Every structure is written in C-alpha cells, then in structure tokens.
mmCIF file as Biopython writes it, N, C-alpha, C and O atoms, coordinates in Angstrom:
data_model
#
loop_
_atom_site.group_PDB
_atom_site.id
_atom_site.type_symbol
_atom_site.label_atom_id
_atom_site.label_alt_id
_atom_site.label_comp_id
_atom_site.label_asym_id
_atom_site.label_entity_id
_atom_site.label_seq_id
_atom_site.pdbx_PDB_ins_code
_atom_site.Cartn_x
_atom_site.Cartn_y
_atom_site.Cartn_z
_atom_site.occupancy
_atom_site.B_iso_or_equiv
_atom_site.auth_seq_id
_atom_site.auth_asym_id
_atom_site.pdbx_PDB_model_num
ATOM 1   N N  . UNK A ? 1  ? -21.207 -5.169 -96.891 1.0 0.0 1  A 1 
ATOM 2   C CA . UNK A ? 1  ? -22.653 -5.042 -96.885 1.0 0.0 1  A 1 
ATOM 3   C C  . UNK A ? 1  ? -23.227 -5.259 -95.486 1.0 0.0 1  A 1 
ATOM 4   O O  . UNK A ? 1  ? -24.282 -4.727 -95.139 1.0 0.0 1  A 1 
ATOM 5   N N  . UNK A ? 2  ? -22.508 -6.052 -94.693 1.0 0.0 2  A 1 
ATOM 6   C CA . UNK A ? 2  ? -22.994 -6.324 -93.336 1.0 0.0 2  A 1 
ATOM 7   C C  . UNK A ? 2  ? -22.941 -5.076 -92.458 1.0 0.0 2  A 1 
ATOM 8   O O  . UNK A ? 2  ? -23.673 -4.971 -91.474 1.0 0.0 2  A 1 
ATOM 9   N N  . UNK A ? 3  ? -22.084 -4.145 -92.815 1.0 0.0 3  A 1 
ATOM 10  C CA . UNK A ? 3  ? -21.953 -2.942 -91.998 1.0 0.0 3  A 1 
ATOM 11  C C  . UNK A ? 3  ? -23.228 -2.096 -92.030 1.0 0.0 3  A 1 
ATOM 12  O O  . UNK A ? 3  ? -23.481 -1.318 -91.110 1.0 0.0 3  A 1 
ATOM 13  N N  . UNK A ? 4  ? -24.025 -2.248 -93.083 1.0 0.0 4  A 1 
ATOM 14  C CA . UNK A ? 4  ? -25.290 -1.507 -93.156 1.0 0.0 4  A 1 
ATOM 15  C C  . UNK A ? 4  ? -26.251 -1.902 -92.041 1.0 0.0 4  A 1 
ATOM 16  O O  . UNK A ? 4  ? -27.055 -1.083 -91.596 1.0 0.0 4  A 1 
ATOM 17  N N  . UNK A ? 5  ? -26.173 -3.140 -91.591 1.0 0.0 5  A 1 
ATOM 18  C CA . UNK A ? 5  ? -27.041 -3.567 -90.485 1.0 0.0 5  A 1 
ATOM 19  C C  . UNK A ? 5  ? -26.673 -2.852 -89.190 1.0 0.0 5  A 1 
ATOM 20  O O  . UNK A ? 5  ? -27.498 -2.739 -88.282 1.0 0.0 5  A 1 
ATOM 21  N N  . UNK A ? 6  ? -25.466 -2.382 -89.107 1.0 0.0 6  A 1 
ATOM 22  C CA . UNK A ? 6  ? -25.050 -1.612 -87.940 1.0 0.0 6  A 1 
ATOM 23  C C  . UNK A ? 6  ? -25.269 -0.107 -88.150 1.0 0.0 6  A 1 
ATOM 24  O O  . UNK A ? 6  ? -25.726 0.588  -87.243 1.0 0.0 6  A 1 
ATOM 25  N N  . UNK A ? 7  ? -24.944 0.387  -89.344 1.0 0.0 7  A 1 
ATOM 26  C CA . UNK A ? 7  ? -24.980 1.827  -89.569 1.0 0.0 7  A 1 
ATOM 27  C C  . UNK A ? 7  ? -26.398 2.387  -89.696 1.0 0.0 7  A 1 
ATOM 28  O O  . UNK A ? 7  ? -26.652 3.513  -89.267 1.0 0.0 7  A 1 
ATOM 29  N N  . UNK A ? 8  ? -27.303 1.641  -90.264 1.0 0.0 8  A 1 
ATOM 30  C CA . UNK A ? 8  ? -28.677 2.152  -90.421 1.0 0.0 8  A 1 
ATOM 31  C C  . UNK A ? 8  ? -29.342 2.344  -89.061 1.0 0.0 8  A 1 
ATOM 32  O O  . UNK A ? 8  ? -29.896 3.419  -88.826 1.0 0.0 8  A 1 
ATOM 33  N N  . UNK A ? 9  ? -29.323 1.367  -88.147 1.0 0.0 9  A 1 
ATOM 34  C CA . UNK A ? 9  ? -29.912 1.643  -86.818 1.0 0.0 9  A 1 
ATOM 35  C C  . UNK A ? 9  ? -29.175 2.732  -86.050 1.0 0.0 9  A 1 
ATOM 36  O O  . UNK A ? 9  ? -29.803 3.498  -85.318 1.0 0.0 9  A 1 
ATOM 37  N N  . UNK A ? 10 ? -27.860 2.816  -86.201 1.0 0.0 10 A 1 
ATOM 38  C CA . UNK A ? 10 ? -27.129 3.885  -85.525 1.0 0.0 10 A 1 
ATOM 39  C C  . UNK A ? 10 ? -27.531 5.254  -86.057 1.0 0.0 10 A 1 
ATOM 40  O O  . UNK A ? 10 ? -27.667 6.200  -85.281 1.0 0.0 10 A 1 
ATOM 41  N N  . UNK A ? 11 ? -27.720 5.374  -87.348 1.0 0.0 11 A 1 
ATOM 42  C CA . UNK A ? 11 ? -28.117 6.668  -87.900 1.0 0.0 11 A 1 
ATOM 43  C C  . UNK A ? 11 ? -29.536 7.034  -87.474 1.0 0.0 11 A 1 
ATOM 44  O O  . UNK A ? 11 ? -29.823 8.204  -87.221 1.0 0.0 11 A 1 
ATOM 45  N N  . UNK A ? 12 ? -30.411 6.061  -87.395 1.0 0.0 12 A 1 
ATOM 46  C CA . UNK A ? 12 ? -31.782 6.332  -86.941 1.0 0.0 12 A 1 
ATOM 47  C C  . UNK A ? 12 ? -31.765 6.740  -85.465 1.0 0.0 12 A 1 
ATOM 48  O O  . UNK A ? 12 ? -32.482 7.659  -85.068 1.0 0.0 12 A 1 
ATOM 49  N N  . UNK A ? 13 ? -30.958 6.068  -84.660 1.0 0.0 13 A 1 
ATOM 50  C CA . UNK A ? 13 ? -30.856 6.426  -83.239 1.0 0.0 13 A 1 
ATOM 51  C C  . UNK A ? 13 ? -30.265 7.817  -83.086 1.0 0.0 13 A 1 
ATOM 52  O O  . UNK A ? 13 ? -30.708 8.579  -82.227 1.0 0.0 13 A 1 
ATOM 53  N N  . UNK A ? 14 ? -29.282 8.164  -83.895 1.0 0.0 14 A 1 
ATOM 54  C CA . UNK A ? 14 ? -28.684 9.500  -83.839 1.0 0.0 14 A 1 
ATOM 55  C C  . UNK A ? 14 ? -29.702 10.562 -84.241 1.0 0.0 14 A 1 
ATOM 56  O O  . UNK A ? 14 ? -29.745 11.635 -83.639 1.0 0.0 14 A 1 
ATOM 57  N N  . UNK A ? 15 ? -30.520 10.274 -85.251 1.0 0.0 15 A 1 
ATOM 58  C CA . UNK A ? 15 ? -31.553 11.228 -85.670 1.0 0.0 15 A 1 
ATOM 59  C C  . UNK A ? 15 ? -32.568 11.457 -84.548 1.0 0.0 15 A 1 
ATOM 60  O O  . UNK A ? 15 ? -32.983 12.591 -84.313 1.0 0.0 15 A 1 
ATOM 61  N N  . UNK A ? 16 ? -32.968 10.392 -83.856 1.0 0.0 16 A 1 
ATOM 62  C CA . UNK A ? 16 ? -33.895 10.556 -82.728 1.0 0.0 16 A 1 
ATOM 63  C C  . UNK A ? 16 ? -33.247 11.333 -81.588 1.0 0.0 16 A 1 
ATOM 64  O O  . UNK A ? 16 ? -33.906 12.145 -80.939 1.0 0.0 16 A 1 
ATOM 65  N N  . UNK A ? 17 ? -31.976 11.093 -81.341 1.0 0.0 17 A 1 
ATOM 66  C CA . UNK A ? 17 ? -31.281 11.827 -80.271 1.0 0.0 17 A 1 
ATOM 67  C C  . UNK A ? 17 ? -31.196 13.318 -80.597 1.0 0.0 17 A 1 
ATOM 68  O O  . UNK A ? 17 ? -31.389 14.156 -79.717 1.0 0.0 17 A 1 
ATOM 69  N N  . UNK A ? 18 ? -30.911 13.648 -81.838 1.0 0.0 18 A 1 
ATOM 70  C CA . UNK A ? 18 ? -30.844 15.065 -82.239 1.0 0.0 18 A 1 
ATOM 71  C C  . UNK A ? 18 ? -32.225 15.703 -82.151 1.0 0.0 18 A 1 
ATOM 72  O O  . UNK A ? 18 ? -32.354 16.841 -81.700 1.0 0.0 18 A 1 
ATOM 73  N N  . UNK A ? 19 ? -33.253 14.984 -82.576 1.0 0.0 19 A 1 
ATOM 74  C CA . UNK A ? 19 ? -34.621 15.504 -82.476 1.0 0.0 19 A 1 
ATOM 75  C C  . UNK A ? 19 ? -35.035 15.722 -81.031 1.0 0.0 19 A 1 
ATOM 76  O O  . UNK A ? 19 ? -35.675 16.724 -80.713 1.0 0.0 19 A 1 
ATOM 77  N N  . UNK A ? 20 ? -34.673 14.790 -80.149 1.0 0.0 20 A 1 
ATOM 78  C CA . UNK A ? 20 ? -35.006 14.935 -78.727 1.0 0.0 20 A 1 
ATOM 79  C C  . UNK A ? 20 ? -34.275 16.128 -78.118 1.0 0.0 20 A 1 
ATOM 80  O O  . UNK A ? 20 ? -34.855 16.868 -77.324 1.0 0.0 20 A 1 
ATOM 81  N N  . UNK A ? 21 ? -33.018 16.320 -78.481 1.0 0.0 21 A 1 
ATOM 82  C CA . UNK A ? 21 ? -32.266 17.468 -77.967 1.0 0.0 21 A 1 
ATOM 83  C C  . UNK A ? 21 ? -32.866 18.775 -78.464 1.0 0.0 21 A 1 
ATOM 84  O O  . UNK A ? 21 ? -32.929 19.750 -77.715 1.0 0.0 21 A 1 
ATOM 85  N N  . UNK A ? 22 ? -33.304 18.806 -79.708 1.0 0.0 22 A 1 
ATOM 86  C CA . UNK A ? 22 ? -33.932 20.014 -80.248 1.0 0.0 22 A 1 
ATOM 87  C C  . UNK A ? 22 ? -35.245 20.311 -79.536 1.0 0.0 22 A 1 
ATOM 88  O O  . UNK A ? 22 ? -35.505 21.458 -79.170 1.0 0.0 22 A 1 
ATOM 89  N N  . UNK A ? 23 ? -36.073 19.295 -79.336 1.0 0.0 23 A 1 
ATOM 90  C CA . UNK A ? 23 ? -37.343 19.514 -78.629 1.0 0.0 23 A 1 
ATOM 91  C C  . UNK A ? 23 ? -37.106 19.975 -77.191 1.0 0.0 23 A 1 
ATOM 92  O O  . UNK A ? 23 ? -37.823 20.840 -76.689 1.0 0.0 23 A 1 
ATOM 93  N N  . UNK A ? 24 ? -36.107 19.401 -76.534 1.0 0.0 24 A 1 
ATOM 94  C CA . UNK A ? 24 ? -35.791 19.830 -75.165 1.0 0.0 24 A 1 
ATOM 95  C C  . UNK A ? 24 ? -35.367 21.295 -75.138 1.0 0.0 24 A 1 
ATOM 96  O O  . UNK A ? 24 ? -35.767 22.045 -74.248 1.0 0.0 24 A 1 
ATOM 97  N N  . UNK A ? 25 ? -34.559 21.699 -76.109 1.0 0.0 25 A 1 
ATOM 98  C CA . UNK A ? 25 ? -34.094 23.086 -76.118 1.0 0.0 25 A 1 
ATOM 99  C C  . UNK A ? 25 ? -35.228 24.058 -76.412 1.0 0.0 25 A 1 
ATOM 100 O O  . UNK A ? 25 ? -35.259 25.158 -75.859 1.0 0.0 25 A 1 
ATOM 101 N N  . UNK A ? 26 ? -36.158 23.665 -77.278 1.0 0.0 26 A 1 
ATOM 102 C CA . UNK A ? 26 ? -37.303 24.535 -77.579 1.0 0.0 26 A 1 
ATOM 103 C C  . UNK A ? 26 ? -38.194 24.661 -76.354 1.0 0.0 26 A 1 
ATOM 104 O O  . UNK A ? 26 ? -38.639 25.760 -76.026 1.0 0.0 26 A 1 
ATOM 105 N N  . UNK A ? 27 ? -38.460 23.552 -75.674 1.0 0.0 27 A 1 
ATOM 106 C CA . UNK A ? 27 ? -39.336 23.593 -74.498 1.0 0.0 27 A 1 
ATOM 107 C C  . UNK A ? 27 ? -38.706 24.299 -73.305 1.0 0.0 27 A 1 
ATOM 108 O O  . UNK A ? 27 ? -39.420 24.834 -72.456 1.0 0.0 27 A 1 
ATOM 109 N N  . UNK A ? 28 ? -37.383 24.308 -73.231 1.0 0.0 28 A 1 
ATOM 110 C CA . UNK A ? 28 ? -36.741 24.969 -72.091 1.0 0.0 28 A 1 
ATOM 111 C C  . UNK A ? 28 ? -36.535 26.458 -72.319 1.0 0.0 28 A 1 
ATOM 112 O O  . UNK A ? 28 ? -36.017 27.149 -71.442 1.0 0.0 28 A 1 
ATOM 113 N N  . UNK A ? 29 ? -36.936 26.972 -73.502 1.0 0.0 29 A 1 
ATOM 114 C CA . UNK A ? 29 ? -36.887 28.407 -73.736 1.0 0.0 29 A 1 
ATOM 115 C C  . UNK A ? 29 ? -35.589 28.918 -74.317 1.0 0.0 29 A 1 
ATOM 116 O O  . UNK A ? 29 ? -35.295 30.109 -74.210 1.0 0.0 29 A 1 
ATOM 117 N N  . UNK A ? 30 ? -34.816 28.062 -74.920 1.0 0.0 30 A 1 
ATOM 118 C CA . UNK A ? 30 ? -33.538 28.484 -75.489 1.0 0.0 30 A 1 
ATOM 119 C C  . UNK A ? 30 ? -33.718 29.448 -76.663 1.0 0.0 30 A 1 
ATOM 120 O O  . UNK A ? 30 ? -32.824 30.245 -76.946 1.0 0.0 30 A 1 
ATOM 121 N N  . UNK A ? 31 ? -34.858 29.385 -77.348 1.0 0.0 31 A 1 
ATOM 122 C CA . UNK A ? 31 ? -35.066 30.202 -78.534 1.0 0.0 31 A 1 
ATOM 123 C C  . UNK A ? 31 ? -36.105 31.287 -78.322 1.0 0.0 31 A 1 
ATOM 124 O O  . UNK A ? 31 ? -36.600 31.857 -79.295 1.0 0.0 31 A 1 
ATOM 125 N N  . UNK A ? 32 ? -36.451 31.593 -77.068 1.0 0.0 32 A 1 
ATOM 126 C CA . UNK A ? 32 ? -37.483 32.587 -76.805 1.0 0.0 32 A 1 
ATOM 127 C C  . UNK A ? 32 ? -37.034 34.000 -77.167 1.0 0.0 32 A 1 
ATOM 128 O O  . UNK A ? 32 ? -37.768 34.728 -77.835 1.0 0.0 32 A 1 
ATOM 129 N N  . UNK A ? 33 ? -35.857 34.390 -76.743 1.0 0.0 33 A 1 
ATOM 130 C CA . UNK A ? 33 ? -35.367 35.745 -76.986 1.0 0.0 33 A 1 
ATOM 131 C C  . UNK A ? 33 ? -34.010 35.642 -77.685 1.0 0.0 33 A 1 
ATOM 132 O O  . UNK A ? 33 ? -32.980 35.476 -77.032 1.0 0.0 33 A 1 
ATOM 133 N N  . UNK A ? 34 ? -34.019 35.740 -78.999 1.0 0.0 34 A 1 
ATOM 134 C CA . UNK A ? 34 ? -32.785 35.576 -79.755 1.0 0.0 34 A 1 
ATOM 135 C C  . UNK A ? 34 ? -32.001 36.876 -79.872 1.0 0.0 34 A 1 
ATOM 136 O O  . UNK A ? 34 ? -30.784 36.834 -80.049 1.0 0.0 34 A 1 
ATOM 137 N N  . UNK A ? 35 ? -32.660 38.033 -79.778 1.0 0.0 35 A 1 
ATOM 138 C CA . UNK A ? 35 ? -31.980 39.305 -79.989 1.0 0.0 35 A 1 
ATOM 139 C C  . UNK A ? 35 ? -31.645 40.028 -78.689 1.0 0.0 35 A 1 
ATOM 140 O O  . UNK A ? 35 ? -30.773 40.897 -78.690 1.0 0.0 35 A 1 
ATOM 141 N N  . UNK A ? 36 ? -32.289 39.709 -77.610 1.0 0.0 36 A 1 
ATOM 142 C CA . UNK A ? 36 ? -32.084 40.404 -76.347 1.0 0.0 36 A 1 
ATOM 143 C C  . UNK A ? 36 ? -30.659 40.352 -75.830 1.0 0.0 36 A 1 
ATOM 144 O O  . UNK A ? 36 ? -30.100 41.403 -75.516 1.0 0.0 36 A 1 
ATOM 145 N N  . UNK A ? 37 ? -30.042 39.182 -75.727 1.0 0.0 37 A 1 
ATOM 146 C CA . UNK A ? 37 ? -28.660 39.150 -75.234 1.0 0.0 37 A 1 
ATOM 147 C C  . UNK A ? 37 ? -27.687 39.899 -76.134 1.0 0.0 37 A 1 
ATOM 148 O O  . UNK A ? 37 ? -26.723 40.488 -75.644 1.0 0.0 37 A 1 
ATOM 149 N N  . UNK A ? 38 ? -27.922 39.886 -77.439 1.0 0.0 38 A 1 
ATOM 150 C CA . UNK A ? 38 ? -27.027 40.612 -78.351 1.0 0.0 38 A 1 
ATOM 151 C C  . UNK A ? 38 ? -27.146 42.111 -78.146 1.0 0.0 38 A 1 
ATOM 152 O O  . UNK A ? 38 ? -26.149 42.824 -78.257 1.0 0.0 38 A 1 
ATOM 153 N N  . UNK A ? 39 ? -28.340 42.606 -77.849 1.0 0.0 39 A 1 
ATOM 154 C CA . UNK A ? 39 ? -28.530 44.038 -77.631 1.0 0.0 39 A 1 
ATOM 155 C C  . UNK A ? 39 ? -28.033 44.469 -76.257 1.0 0.0 39 A 1 
ATOM 156 O O  . UNK A ? 39 ? -27.571 45.599 -76.095 1.0 0.0 39 A 1 
ATOM 157 N N  . UNK A ? 40 ? -28.122 43.576 -75.258 1.0 0.0 40 A 1 
ATOM 158 C CA . UNK A ? 40 ? -27.657 43.919 -73.918 1.0 0.0 40 A 1 
ATOM 159 C C  . UNK A ? 40 ? -26.152 44.151 -73.882 1.0 0.0 40 A 1 
ATOM 160 O O  . UNK A ? 40 ? -25.661 44.952 -73.086 1.0 0.0 40 A 1 
ATOM 161 N N  . UNK A ? 41 ? -25.418 43.447 -74.751 1.0 0.0 41 A 1 
ATOM 162 C CA . UNK A ? 41 ? -23.967 43.647 -74.813 1.0 0.0 41 A 1 
ATOM 163 C C  . UNK A ? 41 ? -23.658 45.048 -75.307 1.0 0.0 41 A 1 
ATOM 164 O O  . UNK A ? 41 ? -22.703 45.672 -74.844 1.0 0.0 41 A 1 
ATOM 165 N N  . UNK A ? 42 ? -24.457 45.550 -76.244 1.0 0.0 42 A 1 
ATOM 166 C CA . UNK A ? 42 ? -24.192 46.843 -76.837 1.0 0.0 42 A 1 
ATOM 167 C C  . UNK A ? 42 ? -24.692 48.008 -76.000 1.0 0.0 42 A 1 
ATOM 168 O O  . UNK A ? 42 ? -24.277 49.147 -76.215 1.0 0.0 42 A 1 
ATOM 169 N N  . UNK A ? 43 ? -25.585 47.738 -75.040 1.0 0.0 43 A 1 
ATOM 170 C CA . UNK A ? 43 ? -26.099 48.816 -74.195 1.0 0.0 43 A 1 
ATOM 171 C C  . UNK A ? 43 ? -24.996 49.372 -73.318 1.0 0.0 43 A 1 
ATOM 172 O O  . UNK A ? 43 ? -24.091 48.654 -72.893 1.0 0.0 43 A 1 
ATOM 173 N N  . UNK A ? 44 ? -25.090 50.672 -73.056 1.0 0.0 44 A 1 
ATOM 174 C CA . UNK A ? 44 ? -24.108 51.324 -72.211 1.0 0.0 44 A 1 
ATOM 175 C C  . UNK A ? 44 ? -24.497 51.121 -70.754 1.0 0.0 44 A 1 
ATOM 176 O O  . UNK A ? 44 ? -25.513 51.647 -70.298 1.0 0.0 44 A 1 
ATOM 177 N N  . UNK A ? 45 ? -23.700 50.367 -70.035 1.0 0.0 45 A 1 
ATOM 178 C CA . UNK A ? 45 ? -24.011 50.064 -68.646 1.0 0.0 45 A 1 
ATOM 179 C C  . UNK A ? 45 ? -23.688 51.226 -67.719 1.0 0.0 45 A 1 
ATOM 180 O O  . UNK A ? 45 ? -24.226 51.289 -66.614 1.0 0.0 45 A 1 
ATOM 181 N N  . UNK A ? 46 ? -22.819 52.154 -68.141 1.0 0.0 46 A 1 
ATOM 182 C CA . UNK A ? 46 ? -22.439 53.256 -67.271 1.0 0.0 46 A 1 
ATOM 183 C C  . UNK A ? 46 ? -23.629 54.145 -66.943 1.0 0.0 46 A 1 
ATOM 184 O O  . UNK A ? 46 ? -23.773 54.581 -65.801 1.0 0.0 46 A 1 
ATOM 185 N N  . UNK A ? 47 ? -24.478 54.421 -67.912 1.0 0.0 47 A 1 
ATOM 186 C CA . UNK A ? 47 ? -25.646 55.264 -67.659 1.0 0.0 47 A 1 
ATOM 187 C C  . UNK A ? 47 ? -26.589 54.605 -66.666 1.0 0.0 47 A 1 
ATOM 188 O O  . UNK A ? 47 ? -27.151 55.277 -65.802 1.0 0.0 47 A 1 
ATOM 189 N N  . UNK A ? 48 ? -26.768 53.286 -66.784 1.0 0.0 48 A 1 
ATOM 190 C CA . UNK A ? 48 ? -27.657 52.584 -65.873 1.0 0.0 48 A 1 
ATOM 191 C C  . UNK A ? 48 ? -27.084 52.584 -64.462 1.0 0.0 48 A 1 
ATOM 192 O O  . UNK A ? 48 ? -27.832 52.716 -63.494 1.0 0.0 48 A 1 
ATOM 193 N N  . UNK A ? 49 ? -25.751 52.436 -64.330 1.0 0.0 49 A 1 
ATOM 194 C CA . UNK A ? 49 ? -25.140 52.443 -62.999 1.0 0.0 49 A 1 
ATOM 195 C C  . UNK A ? 49 ? -25.246 53.814 -62.361 1.0 0.0 49 A 1 
ATOM 196 O O  . UNK A ? 49 ? -25.513 53.922 -61.165 1.0 0.0 49 A 1 
ATOM 197 N N  . UNK A ? 50 ? -25.035 54.888 -63.162 1.0 0.0 50 A 1 
ATOM 198 C CA . UNK A ? 50 ? -25.135 56.236 -62.608 1.0 0.0 50 A 1 
ATOM 199 C C  . UNK A ? 50 ? -26.547 56.507 -62.113 1.0 0.0 50 A 1 
ATOM 200 O O  . UNK A ? 50 ? -26.734 57.098 -61.049 1.0 0.0 50 A 1 
ATOM 201 N N  . UNK A ? 51 ? -27.534 56.079 -62.877 1.0 0.0 51 A 1 
ATOM 202 C CA . UNK A ? 51 ? -28.923 56.264 -62.473 1.0 0.0 51 A 1 
ATOM 203 C C  . UNK A ? 51 ? -29.219 55.469 -61.213 1.0 0.0 51 A 1 
ATOM 204 O O  . UNK A ? 51 ? -29.898 55.972 -60.318 1.0 0.0 51 A 1 
ATOM 205 N N  . UNK A ? 52 ? -28.731 54.251 -61.122 1.0 0.0 52 A 1 
ATOM 206 C CA . UNK A ? 52 ? -28.971 53.429 -59.939 1.0 0.0 52 A 1 
ATOM 207 C C  . UNK A ? 52 ? -28.277 54.028 -58.724 1.0 0.0 52 A 1 
ATOM 208 O O  . UNK A ? 52 ? -28.842 54.042 -57.631 1.0 0.0 52 A 1 
ATOM 209 N N  . UNK A ? 53 ? -27.036 54.530 -58.909 1.0 0.0 53 A 1 
ATOM 210 C CA . UNK A ? 53 ? -26.328 55.154 -57.782 1.0 0.0 53 A 1 
ATOM 211 C C  . UNK A ? 53 ? -27.038 56.416 -57.325 1.0 0.0 53 A 1 
ATOM 212 O O  . UNK A ? 53 ? -27.132 56.670 -56.124 1.0 0.0 53 A 1 
ATOM 213 N N  . UNK A ? 54 ? -27.544 57.217 -58.271 1.0 0.0 54 A 1 
ATOM 214 C CA . UNK A ? 54 ? -28.256 58.454 -57.938 1.0 0.0 54 A 1 
ATOM 215 C C  . UNK A ? 54 ? -29.543 58.130 -57.186 1.0 0.0 54 A 1 
ATOM 216 O O  . UNK A ? 54 ? -29.901 58.829 -56.238 1.0 0.0 54 A 1 
ATOM 217 N N  . UNK A ? 55 ? -30.240 57.072 -57.604 1.0 0.0 55 A 1 
ATOM 218 C CA . UNK A ? 55 ? -31.482 56.696 -56.935 1.0 0.0 55 A 1 
ATOM 219 C C  . UNK A ? 55 ? -31.215 56.194 -55.523 1.0 0.0 55 A 1 
ATOM 220 O O  . UNK A ? 55 ? -32.022 56.426 -54.623 1.0 0.0 55 A 1 
ATOM 221 N N  . UNK A ? 56 ? -30.100 55.514 -55.319 1.0 0.0 56 A 1 
ATOM 222 C CA . UNK A ? 56 ? -29.792 55.003 -53.991 1.0 0.0 56 A 1 
ATOM 223 C C  . UNK A ? 56 ? -29.369 56.130 -53.051 1.0 0.0 56 A 1 
ATOM 224 O O  . UNK A ? 56 ? -29.576 56.042 -51.841 1.0 0.0 56 A 1 
ATOM 225 N N  . UNK A ? 57 ? -28.773 57.194 -53.609 1.0 0.0 57 A 1 
ATOM 226 C CA . UNK A ? 57 ? -28.315 58.305 -52.787 1.0 0.0 57 A 1 
ATOM 227 C C  . UNK A ? 57 ? -29.491 59.079 -52.199 1.0 0.0 57 A 1 
ATOM 228 O O  . UNK A ? 57 ? -29.376 59.671 -51.127 1.0 0.0 57 A 1 
ATOM 229 N N  . UNK A ? 58 ? -30.632 59.074 -52.909 1.0 0.0 58 A 1 
ATOM 230 C CA . UNK A ? 58 ? -31.790 59.834 -52.439 1.0 0.0 58 A 1 
ATOM 231 C C  . UNK A ? 58 ? -32.579 59.059 -51.456 1.0 0.0 58 A 1 
ATOM 232 O O  . UNK A ? 58 ? -33.591 59.546 -50.954 1.0 0.0 58 A 1 
#
C-alpha cells in the first residue's frame, strides 16, 4: 500500500510531462501540414528538375 504514495505522484508528473510535450509540439508547428510531406514523396521530381534545368539554360 505504501507504493501508492510513490506511484500516484509519479503518474501525475508523467501526465504533466506528456501534456507539456504535446503543447510544445503543437506550438512549434509539428501538426500544421500533415499531408504535405506524404504527397511530396509521391511527386515526380524528374519533371521539376527538367523544368529547372531548362529555365537555367535560357
């Protein structure tokens, strides 16, 4: 029963730490664009490079 005096404050401290980490991630913009990086992987980079090379040649 004495272990509850240790585990209850530890669980409350862990909950505050998780909440603080979540708030930090939201404020730093981690969840601003959830679909953009997934779509950038699927985009064909060859077309963009050819266009950039053609523009630099002119």
